[in-house]
N, C-alpha and C positions, 0 to 999 in steps of 0.2 A: 579899792584899787585891785587887789588880788583877784577878787570875784569877777570883775570886769575883764581882766587879763585872761582868766581861765575860760570865760565865755568866748572871747575872741579867738583863742586857740582852738576850741572845740568847733567853732564855725569854720575855721580855715582848714582843719584837718580832722574830719569825722573819724571817731574811733569805735563807734558802736554800729552794728549792722542796722541800717535804716529800714530794712524790710521786716526782719523777724525779732529785732531787739537784742540779739546775742552780743557778747562783748569779745570779739575776736581780734581787737586792735586793728580792724579794717572797716572801711565804710560799708562794704558788702561781704558777708561771710560766704565761705565756699559752698555751703548747702544751698543758699539762695541763688548763687550764680549757676549752680548745676541745675536748679529748678527753672530759673527765669531767663538765663542767658545762653541756653544751648544754641550752637550754630545751626542755621537753617539753610537749606538750599535756596539760592536766590538768583534771579536773572543777573547776568554779568553787566548789563547796560543800565538797569533801573533799580536793581536791588529788591524788587518785589519777589515774594516767595514763588517757587516754581516746583513742579513735581520732579521726582528722581529721574535723571536721564535728560532733562531739559537744561540747556545752557542759557539760551536767550528766549525770552517770552514772545508770544505772538504779537503783542502790541509793538515791541521794539523791532521785530522782524518786519512789520508792516510799515512803521515809520521810525526810522533810525534816530535816536536822540543825539544831541550834540556832545554827550559824554562817551568817551571810549570805554570807560569802566565805571562802575558804581558799587560801593561797598557799604553795608550797614551792619552794625553789631547786634542790634535787637529790633524787635517789632515795637512800635509805639503803643504802649498799653500798660497795664499794671505789671510791675511797680514803677516802670520807667517814666511814665508821664508825670507822676508826682515827684520823682527825683529830679527830673529836668526842670520842673517848676521851682523846686527849692534852689537848684543851681542858678537859674536865670533871674527869678523874681524875688528871692528872699535873701539876697546878699551872702551866698555861700559859695564863693569861687573855689574853695578847697575841693569841691566835687570834681573839678577838672582832672585831677590826677587819677582818681578811681575810674571815672568814666572813659578817659582816654586810654586807659589800659585795656578796657574792653574793645575799643576801636582798633587798637594795634594788634589784638589777638585774632581778628577776623582773617580767615584763610585768604591768602593772596595779597594782603595789605603790606606785609613785610617786603615782598618783592616790588610792589608798587612804590613804596617809600624809597627803596634803594634806587629805583629808576627815576624818581621824580627830581627835577632840578629845583623846583620851587614848590613850597606849600603855601597856599593862599586861603586864609580864613575869609569867610563870607562877611563883608562889611555890614555894619548895623546902621540903621537910620539914626540920624543925629538926635532926634527926640528920644528914641529908645535908649541910646547910649547915655544920654543925660539922665534918664530916669533910673537906669540900672547901675551906672558908674563903671561898667566894664562890658566888653564884648565877649560872650561865652565862646564864640567860635575862635577867637584869638586865644583864649585861655586853653582851649582844647588843642589847637594847632601847636602852641608852644610846648605843651606836654608831649605831643606826638613826635615832633621833629623841630626842636628849637633852632637848630642851625640852618634849617632850610626855609623857615617861616618868614614871609614878607607881609607886613601888615598895612603898607601904604602903596602897594602896587595895584591891587584891585580896589576900585573905588565905587561907592554908591553915589551916583550922580544926582539923585533926587530921592526925597522921602516918599514912601508909598503908604497906602492904606494898609491896615493889618490884613494879612492873608487869611487868617482863621475863619473869617465870616464870609469868604467869597467862594463861589464854585470854581471848578477847574478852568473854565473859559475865562472867567473874570480874573482869576489869579494870573494867568498868562498875560492878559492885557495890563494888569496892574504893574507888573515888573518889567514889561517890555521896554528896553532902553534905559532901565534904571541902573545899570552897571556899566563901568568902563575901566580902561586901564590909564594910569597916569601918563599923559601924552609925552612927558619928558623921559619916561622909562620904558616905552614900548619895545625898544631894541632888546631889553632884557628877557623878552619872552620868545623872540624869534627862534624857531627851531627847537624850543625847549619843551620839556614835559612838566605839566603843572597839575597839582593835586589840590582840589578844592575841599575845604573842611567846613562842616556845619554840625549843629547838634541834632536837628530834626529835619527829615525830608517828608513832605506830605504829597503834594502833586508833582514836585520836582520843578515847578515853574521858576523859582528863584535861582536854583542851581543851574538850570538850563540857560536862563538869560545871562548868568555870569559866565558860563561856559562859552556861549556865543561871543561875548566880548573878549574873552581870553583868546579864543581861537582866531578872532578877527585881528588880534594883535600879533599873530604869527606863531602861536604855540603849535607844536607838532602833535602833541597828545594832551588831552584834558580828561582827567578822571575826578571822582569825588568820593569822599569818605564821610559818613555821618554816623552819629551814635544810634539814632532810632529812625526807622522807616515806618510810615503809616501803611497798614495793610489795606487792600481794597475792601469796600463794604461787602 
């Protein structure tokens, strides 16, 4: 009984650095954060890395995305890819606290959170929610801004194929029209500022589709905050 309880506590609140194995009573030690989570200059609209002096990347200048701003804490790669997998697929929701701390620390996010009227976690497909038992975006959003988080306002209207195996064009088609706002609560978004939250942004297709739905409901500003952003090849 005691062993099972200790294992449950360890899963819910990691206390050993998952990267280097040190015991700092934190899930990620200061040395690993310094090495793997240094802030990078990123495009303000899509969060892809940009050179010094550039605010908005060429792609976003050419075709403006539906997001007014986009923030990412880290690039999706070692060690974050494995930590996200533990968080999402191995029943370790305790990672939400440590990972959300990285997200809150991104330059500009504090001001974005202050200005946001609503924080909307990306809704998960029903099949994936049943498999995992929780929505990782909801866990992150509640840690980031529990008082502003609304989990039933932005809806997934239909399940979609997994995005991982699709190219950019197919991803966009896969999620087109997949998100909507609760028709009985559309008025809650009119003239408001909404912040979308998710764990990983790859092509941005899902976040863009959700942003289109939120903006169509009357939101005056739609931004996004993710833990990890996939870098271009």
